[in-house]
C-alpha positions, -999 to 999 in steps of 0.1 A, spaced: -181 -507 382 -201 -528 357 -206 -565 365 -198 -585 334 -205 -619 350 -240 -621 335 -226 -617 300 -204 -648 305 -234 -670 310 -249 -659 277 -220 -668 253 -198 -696 243 -168 -674 241 -148 -659 269 -154 -626 288 -120 -611 296 -113 -585 322 -81 -564 326 -53 -587 337 -69 -619 322 -48 -639 297 -58 -627 262 -73 -594 273 -45 -573 259 -43 -592 226 -80 -588 221 -81 -551 228 -48 -535 219 -49 -509 190 -22 -512 164 -17 -475 165 0 -470 199 -12 -434 199 -44 -449 215 -27 -474 238 -41 -457 268 -77 -466 259 -86 -496 280 -119 -514 277 -137 -525 308 -140 -560 292 -134 -580 260 -158 -606 247 -137 -631 227 -167 -641 205 -169 -676 193 -197 -671 168 -222 -646 154 -246 -657 182 -220 -645 207 -218 -611 189 -256 -608 190 -256 -616 227 -228 -592 234 -246 -563 216 -279 -570 233 -263 -572 268 -243 -540 262 -274 -521 250 -295 -533 279 -268 -524 304 -258 -490 289 -223 -502 281 -206 -488 249 -198 -516 225 -174 -518 195 -162 -546 173 -125 -553 168 -111 -575 139 -75 -567 134 -73 -536 155 -59 -515 126 -82 -485 128 -58 -456 123 -80 -436 147 -82 -463 174 -119 -469 167 -116 -506 172 -112 -501 210 -132 -482 236 -137 -480 274 -167 -503 274 -171 -537 258 -149 -548 229 -162 -576 207 -131 -595 196 -139 -612 163 -106 -630 158 -121 -665 164 -148 -659 137 -124 -666 109 -136 -696 89 -128 -694 52 -148 -714 26 -139 -714 -11 -162 -727 -38 -138 -734 -66 -166 -739 -91 -183 -706 -86 -154 -686 -73 -175 -676 -42 -154 -671 -11 -171 -668 23 -151 -656 53 -158 -649 90 -158 -613 100 -126 -616 120 -106 -632 92 -72 -617 86 -55 -613 53 -28 -640 59 -55 -667 64 -76 -655 35 -47 -652 11 -37 -688 20 -71 -701 12 -73 -683 -21 -38 -694 -31 -48 -730 -27 -73 -724 -55 -53 -698 -74 -81 -673 -71 -78 -635 -65 -98 -610 -45 -85 -574 -43 -72 -574 -7 -48 -555 16 -11 -559 18 -7 -568 55 -12 -603 68 -27 -590 101 -54 -566 87 -89 -581 91 -114 -583 63 -141 -563 80 -125 -528 83 -108 -532 49 -141 -541 30 -164 -517 48 -142 -487 41 -139 -496 4 -106 -515 3 -80 -504 -22 -55 -531 -33 -25 -533 -55 -47 -549 -82 -77 -525 -78 -71 -506 -110 -77 -540 -128 -100 -558 -104 -118 -529 -85 -121 -523 -48 -125 -550 -22 -161 -539 -17 -167 -541 -54 -162 -579 -51 -186 -582 -22 -218 -601 -31 -232 -608 4 -226 -600 41 -242 -610 74 -247 -582 99 -257 -583 135 -278 -552 141 -281 -529 171 -313 -548 183 -294 -581 184 -311 -594 152 -291 -607 123 -297 -598 86 -281 -612 55 -279 -585 29 -271 -584 -8 -283 -565 -39 -318 -578 -33 -321 -583 5 -317 -553 28 -302 -536 -3 -298 -502 14 -276 -518 42 -257 -537 16 -250 -504 -3 -238 -488 29 -215 -518 37 -196 -511 4 -176 -481 15 -197 -465 43 -172 -475 70 -170 -501 97 -186 -496 131 -215 -476 118 -244 -499 111 -238 -532 129 -212 -559 133 -204 -578 101 -198 -614 110 -195 -629 75 -185 -617 40 -189 -634 6 -168 -623 -23 -167 -631 -60 -132 -642 -67 -115 -644 -101 -85 -663 -116 -51 -648 -108 -28 -635 -135 10 -636 -139 26 -604 -126 58 -584 -123 69 -559 -96 91 -529 -93 110 -512 -65 130 -482 -76 147 -455 -55 162 -422 -65 184 -397 -47 166 -366 -34 185 -343 -58 163 -356 -86 130 -357 -67 110 -331 -85 117 -343 -120 113 -380 -111 79 -374 -93 66 -355 -123 77 -382 -147 63 -410 -125 29 -393 -123 27 -391 -161 40 -426 -165 12 -440 -143 -15 -419 -161 -4 -433 -194 -2 -469 -182 -29 -495 -186 -52 -506 -157 -30 -536 -151 -3 -514 -136 -6 -497 -102 21 -481 -80 28 -461 -49 50 -431 -56 67 -421 -24 87 -392 -10 98 -398 25 123 -392 53 135 -414 81 153 -403 112 189 -395 105 186 -401 68 183 -381 36 149 -380 20 143 -405 -8 120 -409 -38 106 -443 -45 81 -462 -66 69 -496 -57 43 -513 -78 28 -543 -96 18 -550 -132 -4 -579 -142 19 -585 -172 56 -591 -180 85 -571 -165 94 -560 -200 62 -540 -202 67 -526 -167 102 -513 -177 85 -495 -207 60 -478 -184 88 -466 -161 111 -456 -189 103 -418 -187 112 -417 -151 143 -439 -155 155 -415 -182 153 -385 -158 180 -398 -134 199 -430 -127 182 -448 -98 202 -456 -66 183 -490 -65 162 -508 -91 145 -541 -89 121 -550 -117 112 -586 -122 87 -612 -133 68 -629 -105 38 -651 -100 7 -635 -87 15 -649 -52 52 -639 -53 41 -604 -62 17 -603 -33 45 -614 -9 68 -588 -24 44 -560 -18 36 -570 18 37 -539 40 60 -539 70 59 -512 97 79 -503 128 47 -497 146 45 -471 174 24 -440 170 13 -425 137 -12 -402 120 -23 -399 84 -43 -374 63 -53 -378 27 -66 -359 -3 -79 -370 -37 -70 -357 -71 -83 -368 -105 -51 -358 -123 -14 -355 -116 -2 -329 -91 10 -297 -108 46 -286 -105 36 -263 -77 19 -292 -59 50 -314 -62 71 -285 -49 48 -281 -19 50 -318 -12 88 -320 -14 93 -288 6 72 -303 35 93 -335 35 124 -314 38 109 -298 69 97 -330 86 103 -323 123 118 -357 130 111 -384 156 125 -417 169 102 -438 148 120 -455 119 89 -451 97 95 -414 96 72 -391 76 64 -383 41 38 -384 13 27 -412 -10 7 -410 -42 -13 -442 -45 -25 -448 -81 -63 -454 -83 -84 -450 -114 -90 -479 -138 -118 -503 -127 -124 -481 -96 -137 -453 -119 -161 -476 -139 -185 -480 -109 -209 -450 -106 -204 -429 -76 -239 -436 -62 -238 -474 -69 -219 -480 -36 -212 -459 -6 -176 -454 -17 -175 -419 -32 -140 -414 -46 -146 -429 -80 -129 -402 -101 -96 -402 -82 -64 -409 -101 -41 -404 -71 -47 -407 -34 -23 -382 -18 -15 -398 16 5 -377 41 18 -395 71 40 -390 101 51 -412 131 67 -410 165 73 -431 196 61 -430 232 97 -422 242 98 -391 220 76 -371 244 47 -347 240 67 -320 222 77 -343 194 41 -356 190 28 -320 189 53 -310 163 46 -339 141 8 -334 142 13 -297 135 35 -306 105 8 -330 92 -20 -304 96 0 -277 78 9 -301 50 -27 -311 46 -38 -275 44 -11 -265 20 -19 -294 -3 -55 -282 -5 -44 -258 -32 -34 -288 -54 -58 -316 -45 -94 -320 -34 -110 -324 0 -118 -361 -5 -103 -384 21 -100 -422 22 -120 -435 51 -97 -464 58 -69 -439 64 -89 -424 92 -78 -392 109 -97 -383 141 -87 -346 137 -98 -342 101 -119 -310 96 -150 -314 75 -148 -352 77 -184 -359 67 -180 -345 32 -143 -356 30 -150 -392 37 -185 -397 22 -189 -369 -4 -223 -370 -21 -232 -403 -4 -233 -389 32 -270 -380 33 -280 -415 22 -257 -431 48 -275 -410 75 -308 -425 63 -294 -460 65 -280 -453 100 -314 -440 112 -331 -471 99 -308 -498 113 -293 -480 144 -318 -453 154 -305 -452 190 -268 -450 179 -257 -480 198 -227 -480 174 -209 -447 177 -175 -431 178 -160 -397 171 -166 -397 133 -196 -421 132 -223 -415 106 
């Protein structure tokens, strides 16, 4: 058994062992599929210096080390059986209202960052959960409800501080350690070091409107086709999530939830083709402030266990693709998780596409729709239900390969994804390997799908 007492004398934070207060909160993965992974210790880091000390100690003692911000890695990559660096206390937020530069600690979560931005009425494209931390979001690219207008989270990044595998710290931007900065914009968290600080260029907010519209399943095919075309024709200011899903004990449903940086009257015009197909069972389209819209779109989940696979497409799905998607939802095997299973088409494009594919590590610049396929279950469901749900997801992913490309969104990580190197990183994979060799030649930072 490793003796962690020596680490405690090197840091200002606390070293937590199983059973200690705060141990579970600092190491528990959000995806309960990985609840059985228990670290030997958690370092509740108080500063970047603590992170450096933790990495150095772990390397010298042969202990696996991983950083954890919000714990939201879909594949459980923010926890291991060695040492977890809990970054939650590294969460200071500083806003320069004159320049719009926002500097945040590596463990900062969306709720705190949004609150600081709201005080100055400034916007950065961020996630829609208050508990997600800034590190994982940014390093994997970061797609927000306003990304068609404002770009990815990583596109707003202008500087980041990284603690490297040798315990040294480097500040990188377009001119300093530019190759590492390139990799930090979409190359994925946990690969090259531990990012303890991020600086973003914010911009003024804009008035908004939102929509939440539901249709009965009988009209699913026609509505999905119409919604895809409506989004393709809409300006960059409008983005939406088109969903087809099924919850336990309920009929499947078609939905669209979205945001427009403009008035609700325009939003109604964008949706008019779909509204003409069939009468919605629910419709909420309204003007909102930027911050009201952010709150309206906040993601809520029942939790439990889940898995996600994604594909990218530069155009709307064909009729055959829509049929394949709907047929799969009809056949969802079921579970006890209220989140159920289904497919969502996240609208990308716009400002995302105007950044060259090799300008950052994020490769999916030509994507119009991210096809996100997901399923969920609970610990009480038993291994048979888990097996059936994962088999359903794998079959759906394979079947959708006839209608969408292999590209997969790194932040919706799937540990079972075949061909993940090209799916996640596309034409940027080889350069990421070069960056990895330069900054972490001994692979101190590693996991199942690490570069």
